[in-house]
N, C-alpha and C positions, 0 to 999 in steps of 0.2 A: 505493501501500500504506500502512495508515496506521502511522506511524513511531512506539514504544513505547521510552521514554526506560529507559535502559539499569537505572534503580535498578528498576525493574521486574521486572526480571531475576534484578535478582542478589537484591534482599530476601528476605527468607523470614518468615512472617506462622503467627502462632497464639497459641496461648493455655496459661498453664502451671498444671498441678492434680496437685496433689500426692497418690502415692501412698499406699494405707490400710498397705502391708504389708512395706513396703522403707525406704531411704535414701535412695531416686531421685525428684527430680521428674521428668513426662513434657510433653515440650510437643509441638505437632503442627502441622505447618510446612507452607504451600502453598510448593512451587517450582514454577518455570517449567521444564517440559521441552523438548527443543525434539522440532520432527517429523520421520519419514522422508525427508524431503524436504524442499528451498529452492526459493523459488522467485524469479522474478529481481525483481532489484530496484523494478524500474519496470512491475512485473506489478501494476497495479489492477481492471483490471476481466475477470472473471473470467467464460467461455461453459463450463457442463456441459453435455456433450453424450453423447445414448443412441447407443452404436454398436454394439448389441448383434443378434445372435440369438437368436428366441425358444427355451430349451429344450425340444423334444420332451416331452412330456406321459407317454410312454412310458418314459423312463429316471430315471434317481436314488430313483424311491419303491419302500419294499420297508414290507413287515410284516411280522411272525413271530409265531403267533396262537400261544398256550400249545403246547406239545409237537408244533407243527408246523416242517416245514420256510422258509426267507422263499421271499415271494408276491413280486412286482412287481406294480403298479397304477400307474393313470393318475389324474395328475394337470393340470390347468391350469394354467401357471404363466409366462403372457405376460404378465403386468401385473409379474411381480419387479422386474425392474431402473426401471420405471415408483414405486414404492413408497422404493425406496433410493435414486431419484436427490431425488424429495422429502426426504424426509429429511433427506439429507446439503446439499440447495440451502435449506432451512429453517434448519439448522445455520448453513451459512455466512452467511447474508442478516444472524442476529441475533448473529454472533460480529464484526465489522465489521473481519475482515482487511482483505478486498477493498472496493473503492470501488465497484463495481456488482459484483452476481452475477447471471447469465441461465440459463436453461435452453432446452435445443432436445429436447425431450422425445421427439419421432416420431425413431426409429433411422434413421441416415444408412446401416445394414450392407443392402446390396441385395442379398447370400449369401444361401443354406438353409441350408447348412452348422455346424451350431452348435461343431463339433469344433477350427475353426479362427477363430485370432485375426484378422480385420483391422482392424489401424489406419488412421487416417485418413492420404490423402495430402495432398502439402505443399499443393496446389491446393484441396482443400477446407477446409482449415486458413485458408486466407489468405483465403478467399471468406467462410467464418466468420464470419471475425474480420472482415471490411471490414462484412456485412451488421450485424452484432450492436456495432461497434464494442468489442471485447474486444481486447485484449493478450495474452490465456493461455489455452486452452481445456485444461480437464479431462474424457476422455474415457473412457467406461464401455464396454469392450469385450468385455467375456465378464461374468456372474455364474451359476457353475454350484449348480444347491441340488441335496445329496442328503438325503434324511431316510429315518429307519426309526421307526417304530414296533412295537415290543415286549414280550410278555406273559412273565409269570413267575409262579411261584408257590414261597410259602418254605414249604418244612416244619417249619422251625422254630418260625415261627410263625402257620401259618396262613392266612399274607394273601397275596391276591394282588398283586402289580406290574406297572405299566404304566408304559412308560417313552418317550418321543416326543421323539428327536435331530435335529436339522436343523442338515447343514453346510455351510458359500457358499465357495465361492472366488470372487474376483471380482479383474480381471483390467481397469487402469485404464493412462492414458497422456497424458504432458504434451505439450503444443503449443503453440511458439510460431510466429508468424507468420513472419518473419524467420531460423527458424534451421530446419536440417534435424534435425538431433539430435528425435531422442524418446525420451522417458522411462518407461519401462514400470514398473510399481507390481504387486505381484502381496497381495491381502489376504484371509487366512482368518479365519471367523469361525464360533464354532458355539453354538448357543442349545441349553437342556436343560430338558427337564417330565419330573417323575413322580410318581407317585400309587401308595397303596397303600389292600386295603380288604379285606374279608371277602368279599367278595360280586364277582366277576370282572366284570360287568357295571359296578360302581358305577366298579370303577379305572381302565378304558378312558372311562369316560362324564365322567371329573375331569380328561382332559387334556384341551389344548385341539381341537379341529376340524384336520384336517391344514393343510387352507389355510388355516388361521385365524392358523394357527403358522406354517405359512411367512409370509403374508406378514406376522407379527410381526417373524420373523426378519429378513425385509429391510428394514424399519425401523431395526433394532434395527442392522444391517449399516450403514446411511447414517449415522446419528446417531456411531457407532466410527468411521467413517473421518475425520471431522473431527481426533478426536487422530490420527491416523496422516499427515495432510496437513499442518496445523498442528502450532505451539508450544501445549500445551495443562498446566495447573495438574495436578500432582501434589501427594496429600497426604501425607508420610512423617512417622516420630516421631524423637524427638530426643529425649536424659538428662541430667539436670545431675544430680552426686551432692550431696549433702548429707549434714553429719554436724556433730558439738561441736567439731570446730576452727573458732574465731570469725571466724576471715578466711569461712573457707567460709559459715559461716551468715550471714552479713554481707551476702555477695554473696548469699546467696539471699533475702533481704530486699531486694535492688535487683530482683532478678528480677520479682517481684510486684505491682514500680510499672515496671516496663520499663526503668529508669536503668542500662543496660548500660555506658556509662562507670563509672558506681561499680562494678557486679557484674566488670566487668572487673579494676579497681585493687585491691579486695578478695581477690578471688585472686588475682592477681601476687603478694600480700605472703604469700598461702598455702603459693605454688609456691617458694619461699624454704624450706619447711619441709625435718628434714631425716628425716620420717616419708615411707617411700615411698608410702603408701595416701591420704595430704592432698595429695601433689604430684602421682599421676596423677590424681586429681580434681577439681585445680583443673585442671589442662593443659585436660581435657576441658573440665570448664564455660567455660572461657576461647574454647576453639574452639569450642563452639557459638554462644557470644556474640557472637564474629566473623563464625562464618559469619547469621547470623539480623540482625547488622545491615552486612553486605553483603561483608566482605571474606575473601574466599576465600583467597587466598594467607596473610591471619595464620591462620585456620581451619588450615588443611591446617599452618600451623608448629603450631602450638599441641596440634592433635589426633595427630603426631608425636611430640611429650615426652609426651604421655599412654600415646603406643602403647609406645616405647620404656622407659619408665619402668618399667610394668608386666610388660613379657615380661623385663625385664631383673631382675627382684626375686624374691624369694624366693618371695612371690606368687602365688596360681595360684588360678584358678578359671574354666572354661572358657566359661560365659558370660560374664564380665566380657571374657577375653581378646579371645573370638570379634566383641563390641559392639564394644571400640575398636580391634580390626581392619580388621573391615566398616563403619565409619565412616569412618576413611581413606580407604577405596578410595571410598568416597561423594564424599567431598571430590573426592579425584582426577577423578572421574568429573565431578560438576559444575562445574568447572574448564574441562574438556573442554566440555559442554555449553554453557556461556555461550560462547564462545569459536564455538560453531556457533551459538546463538542470538543474535549481535550481528549473522550474516548476515542469516539467516530476520526480521529484526525490521527490512533495513534501516540498522544501523549503522556 
């Protein structure tokens, strides 16, 4: 497994820009989020296995024409697992989390019962790992597609509306050659299109062809599965308060050049103010600066000061109160995430 430095787990990166209508400066940060699963630290070589039974063509596909009852139709979806696995394999190869990523595209499932989920046996896992020199297997055991095309007419706008929704349930499992335990995973994904027109046929024709839409959705499932299996970057918003206080303003000047030490020192001076508004704003700013520089404990300490100062004062604005409260919760969650990320990244 590719080992990441802890600083890349904790540090948040972003650019700062001034809003045009408030006293707030907003910054957009990239933070690393943990995956839903933690692979073994020695799992360097991954094998992706197709272990699915094809979905019956007459199952899960409906159309609701204008003012008509839902009608079942048949769609060949045998290739859906391959599109899903192909997209995931491509994402994993480019991600670099594993040293090698291989795929076994032909299904190992000899059953013809789509309703049941049959995971790989221990002997099959050992055999596949030996053949492909793999340390861990990610198996797609079932992928179920449910899709609907519906028509509507709006009396208010005199428009015909058409909607196409595709829902996926994918069952996965993680196997190791030297373990009997199996880690099951269930992912749910939805992709949706809609169109409108004064002409009924045009509204329908603007939707993707049904099979094309189902395939696009399967590719999307494969791509999105990466964020559930591996740590991923998430963009979040933070804000600094600006004011007429000279120490607050001096700290903001340091933000523009990313001199965080100088900014924190200025806001520490502002924190000594007898003005409640200045005090909670300074504490919030210090918390954000510490988060950006990687000290989550210090960020929590000052976010708590900001929250307690504001909630215990005569000042009250629900938006400000909610912002301070949610930020403190987010920092506590980030501290938990970092502990999980250490394990997931081999620290």
